N, C-alpha and C positions, 0 to 999 in steps of 0.2 A: 842710378839717379841720383843728383844730388838734390839739396831743398838749402833754398836760402830765404832769411829772414832781416828785414830791415828793423832797425828801430833807431830813436832821437831825434824824428822830424819836428817840427813846430812854427811857433810863429814869434820872431823877433823883430828887432827893429834892425833899420839899417845903419850898418857899421858893427855890429853884431858878431858874434862869432855861434855855431853849431857843431855839434861831431857826431855824425851818422855812425853807425853800425851795423853790419851785415855780420850774421853767424851763419854759417855752413856746416849741415849734415850727410851724411850718408856717404857715398865714394867720393870723399874728399882728396884720397888720395890720387885723383883722375884727372885735379885741378890743374890746369897751367899757366892760368892768368884768371886775374879778378877786375871788374870795373864797375864805375858808377854813369849812370844814363839821366838824365832829366827830362821832364816833357813839360812845358807849359802849355796851357791852355791855347788850342788853335795852334799849336807849333808840332813840329814833327820829334822824334826824340832824339837827341842828341848826346854825343858822347862828350863823357865829362874829365875821366881819368881811367886810368888803367894800372896794375901791379901783377908784377911776376910773380907766382906764387912759391917759385924755389928762385932765391937770389936776392928777390925784390924790387927790382928794378921799375923804374915807373914813368910815366908818360902821361902828357898832362894836355887839356886842349889851351886855345891861348887865350880863352874867356876868362879863366879859373888859373894861372898859371900864377905862381906867387902868391895867390890868394889862399888854395888850396891844398892839401896835402893827403896823399892818400898811402896807407899804413897796410900791415898785415900783420897776426900774430898767428902764425901755422900752431902755437900750442894749443891757441884755444880756436882753431878755425874761424878765425875772425878778421875781417876786411875792414878797416875806416876811413869814414872822409873827412878831415878835419878842416870847417868854413870858415875864415876868418874873413874879416872887413865884407860882410854881407852887402849885397845891392839887391834894390828891389827888383831888377831883372836877373834875380836868381831865382825865384819864386818857379815853384817846380815841383811836381812830384816825381822823387830820385828813386831812381832801381837800381839794386846792386845784381851782377851778373854774373856767371862765372864761364869761364871757357875749359870744355875738357880737352888733354890731349894737346896737342902741338899745334902751333901754329903761328903766321911770320909775324913778327913783333917790330912795332908794336898790335895790339890790336884794338880797334876803334873803330871797326862794322859792327852793326847790333846784329845783322846776320850769322855772325861767327862766332856767338855768344847760345851756348847752351843752354841755360839754366839761368831762369830770372825768380827775383824776389816779386813780392805783391808792389813793394813799393811804397815810401814815406811821403808826407806832404814838407814842401818847407815853404813858407810866406813870409816875408821881408819886405815889412812895412815902412813907408819913406817918412 
């Protein structure tokens, strides 16, 4: 089992920046990739970004490319999502997730992720 705990959400204004963190514990040796998803009220959960646990290769949704950066610190078993130039449409609950063992890259489908955090709210006011 892998446990994931997110932090760093909050209320910001449009154009501001925010950094989310996700700390992993447990069987972290099994992690193949970690990702961030988000879910706005009344909408389906959508893929945001993913990072390969070994090597650090990244992949982004078009909606956040150039504004968000995903990174990981293997020594701390932590993945980050740096969000810049935030827009009101970025408002959502952001979830961290982990894929155990191998999968086709990039891992964009939520059903391929084995472990999920509890989510952290990000609200961007206009």
